[in-house]
N, C-alpha and C positions, 0 to 999 in steps of 0.2 A: 183302734192303735192310730192312725193318722193322724191324729186330734193331736194326740200328746207324746207324736215326732215335730207336727209341726209348732207346738207348743215351746219342744225342750227346745228349739234352736232359738227361740225366740229371743235368748237374752247373748247372742256368740256375739260382741263380734265383730259392728258390720268389716272393716278393713282392720284385719289381722296381720297382730307385728310380723318382721318378717324373722326367720330362726337362726343362729349363726352358728360355730362350733360350742361346744364346753355350755353351752343352755341359755346363751348368750342372745336377744333379742338386735333389733336396729333403730337405735335410733339417730334422728335425725336433724340438724343443727344446724340453724342459718348465724353468716358468721357475716356481720359488716365494720365497715369500719366510716370516721370521718374525714376520708376522705378515697373513695373508690374508685377498685384496683390496686389498692394494698395487697402483695407476694403473704399467702396462709403458709405456715408453714403445720403442719403436724407431724411430731416427732422428729426434726429435722428431716424430711419427708413434704413436698414444695405441692399442696393441692391444691390450688389456685387463685385467683386473685376475686379479691374484695368487693360485692357480693357473693359468698360463694356457701351451699351449704353441702356439710361432712357427715360422713355416717360413722357412728361412733358401736362399736358393738359392746352392748354392756347387762349386765343382769337384771334380770324380769323386775327386781323393788327401787325401779329409776338408779340404779350408779354404775359405776364402772363397773368397768372386769377390769382383775388381774391378769394381764396375758405376760408375766411375768417381769412385767417391770410397773416402780409404786411408785414410778409417777409418767402424764401422758400430759403433752406438754401443745399447748395453740400458738406462736409465736404469729406474727403479724408487722411486716417491714413496714416502715417508710417513706410515702411518696412523693413528699420531697422537703429539702434540704430544712433544722429545722425542727424534725421532726424527732420521732426518740419509737428503738424498736416496740412496743408492745407484747409481753407474756403473760398466758395466764393456765400453770398447774394446777389440775388437778389429781386429788388422792386416787389410785386404783384400788387400796389394798392389797394384802394377802396377811396371813398370819397373825389373827386381830387385829391388825390392824381398817383404821375408821378407813372408807372410799369416802370422794365427796358424789354430790346426786348430777347427772347430765342434764348440763339446762339448753332448751328449747334453743336457749336464740344470747348470741357475745356478740355488743355491742365495744370495736378498743379509739380509741377516741386517742388519734395520735399524734394530734400538737400537745399529750403530758411531760409530762417531764418528768414528776414522781414514777417511781416503776407501778405498776396493777390501773391503769388507762380505760378497764372495759368495764362494764357494764353486763350483768347476766339474765336471763328471765329465765326461770324454769320451767323445767321440762314437765310436761302433759306423763300420767303412768298413763303406762299399755297395757294396762290388764282388770 
């Protein structure tokens, strides 16, 4: 009987995900910028300066969870004159709308003049 129990535990992940409300799990996303020390806002709330790691509550399939807003917005502000604010908007789904995957890493190039001066590295599955 003990051998069956031990064998059953072997398939469980060593690091269990942190669970949140509405069946969500925590994803940790590192945000970096071309110039360290850039102000980072998530949904208009200050969360730190680059480099910073933020916690995003998403669905088990690796996508953003809709907590009442169709968008999840990350904004990084310039450090020097001549740089531009960079913004990334993720869709959170809801009412048959598609949701975006939670990235594992974001890099914002503050020297970009056109919108979208960032790169996204896909996140790892948590289950």
